[in-house]
C-alpha positions in Angstrom: -55.7 -67.4 79.6 -54.8 -68.3 76.1 -52.1 -66.5 74.2 -52.3 -66.2 70.5 -49.4 -67.8 68.5 -48.5 -68.2 64.9 -47.7 -71.3 63.0 -48.4 -75.1 63.2 -50.2 -77.0 65.9 -49.8 -76.2 69.6 -46.4 -77.4 70.9 -45.0 -78.1 67.4 -42.4 -75.9 65.8 -43.0 -74.7 62.3 -41.1 -76.8 59.7 -40.9 -73.8 57.3 -37.3 -72.6 56.5 -36.6 -68.9 56.7 -35.0 -67.4 53.6 -33.7 -63.8 53.8 -34.3 -62.2 50.5 -32.2 -59.2 49.6 -32.4 -56.7 46.7 -33.9 -53.4 45.8 -37.3 -53.8 44.1 -36.9 -50.3 42.6 -33.7 -51.2 40.7 -34.2 -53.6 37.7 -30.6 -55.0 38.0 -31.1 -55.8 41.8 -34.8 -56.9 42.0 -34.7 -60.4 40.5 -34.2 -62.2 43.9 -37.5 -60.7 45.1 -39.3 -61.9 42.0 -37.8 -65.4 42.4 -38.8 -65.5 46.1 -42.4 -64.8 45.0 -42.4 -68.0 43.0 -41.2 -70.2 45.9 -43.4 -72.8 47.6 -45.6 -71.8 50.5 -43.5 -74.2 52.6 -40.7 -71.6 52.6 -40.9 -68.5 54.7 -39.4 -65.7 52.6 -38.4 -62.6 54.7 -37.9 -59.3 52.8 -34.6 -58.1 54.1 -34.5 -54.4 53.4 -31.4 -54.1 55.6 -28.7 -56.6 56.5 -29.0 -55.9 60.2 -32.1 -58.2 60.2 -29.7 -61.0 60.3 -28.6 -60.1 63.8 -32.1 -61.0 65.1 -32.1 -64.4 63.5 -32.4 -67.4 65.8 -31.4 -69.9 63.1 -28.1 -71.7 63.3 -27.9 -71.5 59.5 -28.8 -68.3 57.6 -30.2 -68.9 54.2 -29.9 -65.9 52.0 -31.2 -65.3 48.5 -29.6 -62.4 46.5 -28.5 -61.4 43.1 -24.8 -61.9 42.2 -23.3 -59.7 39.6 -21.9 -61.4 36.4 -23.1 -64.9 36.9 -25.1 -66.9 34.3 -26.7 -69.5 36.5 -27.6 -69.9 40.2 -24.8 -70.9 42.6 -24.3 -71.6 46.3 -21.8 -69.6 48.3 -20.9 -71.1 51.7 -17.6 -69.3 52.3 -18.1 -65.6 53.0 -14.4 -64.9 52.6 -14.9 -65.5 48.9 -17.3 -62.5 48.7 -15.8 -59.4 47.2 -16.9 -56.2 48.9 -16.6 -52.7 47.5 -14.7 -50.0 49.4 -17.1 -48.0 51.6 -17.4 -44.3 51.0 -20.8 -43.9 52.7 -23.4 -46.0 54.5 -25.1 -46.7 51.2 -22.1 -49.0 50.4 -22.9 -51.1 53.5 -24.0 -54.3 51.6 -24.8 -57.8 52.7 -21.3 -59.1 51.9 -19.7 -56.4 54.1 -22.2 -57.1 56.9 -21.6 -60.9 56.9 -17.9 -60.3 57.2 -18.5 -57.8 60.0 -20.7 -60.3 61.8 -17.9 -62.9 61.5 -15.3 -60.4 62.8 -17.6 -59.7 65.8 -17.6 -63.4 66.7 -21.2 -64.0 65.5 -20.4 -67.3 63.8 -23.4 -68.8 62.0 -23.4 -71.1 59.1 -24.1 -69.1 56.0 -25.6 -70.4 52.8 -26.1 -67.8 50.1 -28.1 -68.8 47.1 -26.8 -66.4 44.4 -28.8 -65.9 41.3 -28.2 -64.0 38.1 -29.6 -60.5 37.5 -32.1 -61.9 35.1 -33.2 -65.2 33.5 -36.1 -67.7 33.4 -37.8 -67.0 36.6 -39.7 -70.4 36.7 -36.6 -72.5 36.1 -34.4 -70.5 38.6 -37.1 -70.6 41.3 -37.3 -74.4 41.0 -33.5 -74.7 41.3 -33.4 -72.3 44.3 -36.2 -74.3 46.0 -34.3 -77.6 45.6 -31.3 -76.0 47.4 -33.5 -74.8 50.4 
């Protein structure tokens, strides 16, 4: 009996890299990462991450994350999660990606993290090319 599978040829793993894309498509100041993700090459598998707990199911040794970073003018790479500022939590709505990554680390889930941070707005074509080069 054959079992259906997705991706590449039989016996070969897909060469596509997974990129977890965060942001709220309903909020203009937080939706730019999703717009940039839509411009990336089909060789990149973008995963809409509506909740940071999706990262727990990841099998990758390195998590690639695309998200908007407040108050930056150009894209940047963040490799050190201790540099991420988190806001005080007053409700579960404050449970953001930065807090979750620090929580994962505290729980002993040590994966290499690469966050591609982008500004809240800008030239989508230029930024998507820069992001793609970093993936």
